[in-house]
C-alpha positions, 0 to 999 in steps of 0.5 A: 159206439152210442151211448145208450139209456137206463134206469137205476135204482140205488140205496142212498144215504145223504150226510157222511158218517151218521146218514141224516138221511136213507132210500131209495131213488130210482135215475136214469143214466147214460151209459157209452161203454169202454174202448180196451187197448188197441195194438199197432196197425199201419196208420197209428202206432197203438191206441189206450183203452178207454175207460166206461162213463156213466153222465145225464144221471136225472133223479126221477123218483126218491122211495117213490115219490117224483123228487123236489128240483133240490132232493132230484138235485142233492141225490144227482151228485151223490150219486155221482161222486160216489165211487161206490155207486157208479160202479155199481151201476156201471156194473149192472148196464 
C-alpha cells in the first residue's frame, strides 16, 4: 500500500520536565499503515505483522508562523523522538 501524506497540529513542549517553550506546531508527515499477521499459505509459512510507520516529518508552522530552519528541525526531532506524539498522530490519521 502506498504511503499517504497528512497534516497534524500538535501541542509540543521543549526542554523536558521544565519546558523552555510550549506551543502548537503544524507538521506534515507520511504514514504507512501496518499489516496484520498473515497466516500460512501455499508459498510461505506465514508473515509477521508490520507496525504502522510515520516518516518524513516536516514542521511547516510554529504557533501559526513559518519557522526558521533551526526551529523547524528542533520540532521535527522532538516529534520523532516523542512516543506520545507519534502515537497521537497514528491514532488520528
